[in-house]
PADO-619814 format. One record per residue (C-alpha): residue number from 1; residue in one letter; x, y, z. Coordinates in pm, 1 decimal, padded with zeros to 6 digits. Layout:
num/residuo/c1/c2/c3
NUM/a/X/Y/Z
...
//
This chain:
num/residuo/c1/c2/c3
1/m/00000.0/00000.0/00000.0
2/m/00142.0/00338.1/-00100.0
3/m/00114.0/00636.5/00130.0
4/s/00009.5/00955.3/-00044.5
5/k/00177.2/01271.9/00072.7
6/t/00012.8/01606.2/00111.2
7/p/00177.1/01847.4/-00131.4
8/l/00347.9/02139.8/00040.3
9/p/00336.3/02481.4/-00121.1
10/t/00674.3/02599.9/-00247.7
11/q/00808.0/02951.2/-00298.0
12/e/00743.3/02907.9/-00673.4
13/t/00378.3/02806.5/-00632.3
14/l/00303.2/03069.7/-00367.5
15/e/00216.6/03415.9/-00483.5
16/k/00246.3/03699.8/-00235.4
17/n/-00021.8/03961.1/-00285.4
18/w/-00025.3/04311.4/-00141.4
19/y/-00337.9/04452.8/00021.2
20/v/-00422.6/04804.9/00139.2
21/v/-00655.5/04836.8/00436.7
22/d/-00810.3/05168.5/00537.2
23/a/-00828.7/05177.6/00917.1
24/a/-01052.4/05485.3/00928.3
25/d/-01349.3/05425.9/01163.2
26/q/-01264.5/05055.5/01204.6
27/r/-01271.0/04884.0/01541.6
28/l/-00918.7/04796.4/01652.0
29/g/-00966.0/04429.1/01746.8
30/r/-01176.7/04329.0/01449.4
31/l/-00938.5/04502.9/01211.4
32/a/-00634.7/04337.6/01373.4
33/t/-00794.3/03990.5/01351.1
34/e/-00852.1/04023.6/00976.7
35/i/-00500.1/04156.1/00919.8
36/a/-00343.4/03872.7/01124.8
37/n/-00535.5/03612.2/00922.9
38/i/-00411.4/03759.5/00593.0
39/l/-00051.0/03781.0/00721.2
40/r/-00064.5/03412.4/00820.3
41/g/-00232.2/03307.7/00493.9
42/k/-00538.2/03158.1/00662.8
43/n/-00756.7/03307.1/00388.4
44/k/-00591.9/03084.0/00125.9
45/p/-00646.4/02716.3/00044.9
46/t/-00266.1/02667.5/00055.4
47/f/-00245.8/02758.2/00429.1
48/t/00024.3/02557.4/00605.1
49/p/00071.5/02625.0/00978.5
50/h/00452.7/02600.4/00979.2
51/m/00510.6/02803.6/00661.9
52/d/00481.2/03165.3/00559.7
53/t/00192.0/03144.2/00311.5
54/g/00050.2/03489.5/00386.2
55/d/00037.2/03818.7/00202.9
56/f/00164.5/04169.7/00268.4
57/v/-00072.9/04418.2/00433.8
58/v/-00041.2/04797.5/00416.5
59/v/-00259.9/04983.6/00667.8
60/v/-00335.4/05350.8/00604.4
61/n/-00510.7/05608.7/00824.0
62/a/-00385.4/05436.6/01139.3
63/e/-00464.9/05743.7/01347.5
64/k/-00839.2/05701.6/01273.4
65/v/-00881.1/05353.1/01426.1
66/v/-01136.1/05344.5/01709.5
67/v/-01206.3/05151.0/02027.5
68/t/-01545.1/05132.4/02198.0
69/g/-01666.1/05219.1/02544.7
70/k/-01425.2/05371.8/02796.1
71/k/-01118.2/05212.8/02635.3
72/p/-00973.0/05542.1/02504.3
73/n/-00908.9/05643.7/02866.8
74/q/-00876.4/05301.8/03032.3
75/k/-00684.5/05079.0/02786.5
76/l/-00319.3/05087.9/02890.2
77/y/-00004.3/05029.4/02687.1
78/r/00300.5/04933.9/02892.7
79/r/00665.8/04919.0/02802.2
80/h/00975.7/04872.0/03012.0
81/s/01325.7/05009.5/02960.0
82/g/01478.4/04710.3/03138.8
83/r/01607.0/04927.4/03421.9
84/p/01468.2/04936.9/03775.5
85/g/01165.3/05163.6/03782.1
86/g/01169.3/05178.0/03402.4
87/m/00799.2/05098.3/03348.0
88/k/00622.8/05348.4/03122.4
89/v/00243.3/05338.3/03099.1
90/e/00022.0/05536.2/02863.3
91/t/-00345.7/05521.3/02769.4
92/f/-00488.4/05454.1/02423.5
93/d/-00554.9/05826.8/02372.7
94/q/-00200.5/05926.5/02469.2
95/l/-00038.7/05663.8/02243.1
96/q/-00273.5/05752.7/01956.5
97/a/-00164.0/06115.7/01981.0
98/r/00204.7/06018.6/01993.8
99/i/00256.3/05709.8/01769.0
100/p/-00077.8/05591.0/01621.8
101/e/00093.2/05321.0/01410.6
102/r/00206.2/05135.2/01722.1
103/i/-00152.2/05067.2/01835.2
104/i/-00231.9/04857.8/01526.8
105/e/00114.8/04697.3/01526.6
106/k/00080.2/04582.2/01888.7
107/a/-00273.7/04449.6/01832.8
108/v/-00172.1/04245.9/01526.4
109/k/00156.7/04123.1/01677.4
110/g/-00032.5/03979.1/01973.4
111/m/-00241.0/03768.2/01732.6
112/l/00056.1/03616.0/01550.3
113/p/00249.5/03306.6/01664.0
114/k/00506.0/03373.7/01937.8
115/n/00805.9/03223.0/01754.6
116/a/01045.2/03286.3/01465.2
117/l/00763.7/03242.7/01211.4
118/g/00551.5/03504.5/01388.3
119/r/00839.7/03751.0/01385.2
120/k/00887.7/03690.8/01012.1
121/l/00515.5/03737.4/00943.8
122/f/00514.9/04064.7/01141.0
123/t/00768.5/04215.7/00898.5
124/k/00501.8/04193.4/00623.2
125/l/00278.9/04443.3/00804.8
126/k/00327.2/04807.9/00704.1
127/v/00132.5/05071.2/00901.0
128/y/00110.1/05441.2/00808.5
129/t/-00071.9/05748.1/00933.5
130/g/-00260.3/05938.1/00667.9
131/p/-00390.9/05806.1/00335.6
132/n/-00051.6/05778.8/00157.0
133/h/00199.0/05491.6/00154.4
134/p/00523.3/05423.7/-00037.2
135/h/00415.3/05082.9/-00177.5
136/q/00241.3/05194.0/-00499.8
137/a/00496.7/04995.6/-00704.8
138/q/00361.1/04666.9/-00564.4
139/q/00012.1/04753.5/-00696.7
140/p/-00166.7/04662.3/-00374.9
141/q/-00533.6/04564.3/-00394.1
142/e/-00791.9/04753.5/-00190.4
143/l/-00923.6/04529.2/00087.3
144/t/-01254.0/04605.9/00254.6
145/i/-01307.8/04462.6/00598.6
146/n/-01673.9/04396.9/00664.5
147/t/-01726.3/04539.5/01008.6
148/i/-02013.2/04749.4/01131.9
149/p/-01914.8/05115.8/01146.8
150/v/-01895.6/05256.0/01498.3
151/g/-02224.5/05407.9/01605.3
152/d/-02443.1/05148.5/01428.5
153/k/-02557.2/04857.0/01638.2
//
């Protein structure tokens, strides 16, 4: 009896697409989930857990992403310098005013695998404030994420 092997996708058979996502008026968590799935390649039939089968994602208008409820004042972002007493804490509002790209980056990074593959996948995420990005040459496709706009329930 012959065992049949599952064919693995190769670099030649895999095509890496580029997508542009507009973060304006999108909820942070729902947006990050969709982006993480595309980075991993879970939206493709060739998905393989131990391989990089995902696509590149360019996020624009990062400063316009929203969170619901009291999270703008209560959601905390922590970082540590590594020195005693080096903990820095800021709220969602403060970080959004200072480095809005980091909010989306942190949300997506937390949804990727915590290993070498996850770190490699994270490099395929490009986040920008404002509507412009320097990846026109890759001809990225517009990607609409079907979430309910904030305010509608």
